N, C-alpha and C positions, 0 to 999 in steps of 0.2 A: 536407564530405561526411559525411552522417549514417549511422552503422552501424545495421543493422536486426537485432535479435535477437528471435525469437519467444518467447512465454511457454512454448510446448510444449518448445522447446529447453532452456530453463532448468530446467523440470521434469525433463527427461531427465537433466541434470547432477546434480540433487539425488538422483534415484533411483540413478544410477550410484554416487554417493558412498556411498549406503547399502549397496550390495553389496560395496564395496571394503574396508569396515572389518570387523574381526572383533569380534563382539559378545560381551561377557562374560556370565557366568551371570545377572546381574541387569539385563541390558539391557531397556529398555522403549520401546515406541513409543507414540504418542498422537495423537489427533485432537481437534479442539475448534472451538467457535464463539466469536466475539469481537464486542463492541460497545463503542463509546466516543465520545469527543469528538475532533474534528479541529480543529486551531488553525492557520490560515494565518499566514505570516510578516508579511503586511501588516496593520497595525493598523486600517486602514479596512475590512477585510473581517470578516464575521461568522464565528463558530464554527458548526460543523455536526456531524452524526452521521457515524460511520464504522462499517462492518460488515465482517466477514471470516471466513474459514475457515482453520484451522491443521492442520498435520500435522508431526510431528517424531519424532526417535529419540535417545534418550540412550544412546550406545554405550559410555560410560565413566562412572564415578561423578561425574567432574567435567567431562565434555565431552558435547556433543550438537549436533544441528543441527535446523533448523526451516524449513519453507516456509510463508509467510503470504500469502494472496491476499485483498485487501480492495478495497472500493469506496467512493468519496466522491462525492456530488453537489456539485461545486464551484459550480454555479449558486446553491446556497443560501447561499454565503458572500458573494455580491455584494449589497450593500444596494439596496433598491428606490429608483429615481429617479423624480421627478415626471414624469408623462406629458405629451405634447403632443397637441393635437387633430389627427386624421387621420394620426397616426404611432404605430405599434405595433412594438416591438422585443422579440424573445424569443430569449434566448441559453441554450442547454442545454450544460452541461459535465459530463461524467462522467469521473472519474479512477479508473483501475484500477491497483493496485500489487501486484507480486509481489516480496516480500523473501525472500532466502535468508540465514539467520543461522547463524553458528557460536556455540554457547552455552557459557559457562563457569560452572560451579557451584563457587565457592570452597569448599574442604574437603569437596566432595561433598554440600553441604547443599541448602537450598531457595532460597537467594538466587541469582539468575541475572543475569549480564552477557552481553549479546549484541550482535552487529553483523555487517555484511556488505554485499554488493552486491545489486542488484535491477534491475528494469525496470518502467517505468510506461507506460501508454497513456492519453493524453488524447483523448477523443472529443468533438468540438465540433460544434454545429449552430446556425445562426442563421436566424431568420425575421424579415423586415422587411416591414411593410406601410406604404405611404406614398401618400396620395391615391388609394386604390383599387388601386394596383399592389402586387405581392408579389415579394419577393426571398428565395430560400432557398439556402443553401450549407452544406457540411460539411467537416470536416478532422479527420484523425487524426495524432497525433504520438507516436512511440515515444521514450522518454526513459530514459537510464541513471540509476540512483540509487545512493546509499549511505546506510546507516542505522546507528544504535546505540541502545542502551537498557538499562534495568534492569527486573527483575521479581522476583516472589516467588511460589513455588508453595505454596499452602495446601492440604494434603492433607485432603480430606473423609473418604476411606477409602482402601483399597488401590487402587481403580480410578479414583475421581473426584477432581478437583482444581479449585480456582479460582485464577486467576493475575492479580492486578493488575499492570499494567506501564505504563511511560512510554517513548516512542520519539521520536527526532528523525530526520528524513530530508531529504536534499539531492537536488534534481533538477538534472541537468546537461544541460538542453535546449540546442539550438542557437538562436542569434539568428536572427530572421526578416529575410532580405534581400528587401525588397519587389520588387527587380528579378527575383528568381527565382520569384515567385508571381503568378498572375493570379487574383484573387478573394480568398477567405477563407482565412486560415491562423492557427494558434495556436502559442504557445510558452510553456513553463512552466519558469522558472529561479527556484526558490524554495527556502526551507527551511521545512518544516512540522513540526508537533508533534502527537503523539497520546497520549491516555490511554485505555487499554482495560481491560476486564475479560473474561478468557477463562474459559469453562467447558469443561473437557476430560475425556476418558476415556482411561485408559491400558490398554494390552494388552501381552502378552508375559510374560516370566518374572518 
């Protein structure tokens, strides 16, 4: 049985955590955009781009949390295969990740170690044309995840910063039981890697 958890529910948990902590005088929130490289576990797959939005809050000199929403076009990681006459196969795979991270800043500095749980949604659509006939189907899969990584905050000034980071993420999807499905279904049980550059803006005291 697969448990379903919506992205909106996890966002609510993140916001509630923000209200429960007492912020010190130097607390700071931030928002940012990120872009980088997505590296699948399978060596036969290609690397591709990843883009995302960030929001976080540093509620202690050495502690903070962050929500990260990102998107990857997994279809770009699948190498092109030679085509066959009268046969056309088009697979679209969009992977959305929501990571919730607890952040630790050793000695209250700029180096960051982070990790936590998350949820992913894999949206898949297949279009097959064969001898004039067309078949189309789609499938969505909600996946629990866990991640960890390291980063460094490079302060441009009091408000703006750049953060290079490296992240590893594990997907805990269910195996597909063909007896339970009629048609098209997807599963993603992988470990992936990301290298991102975050451009952010701080607000608060």
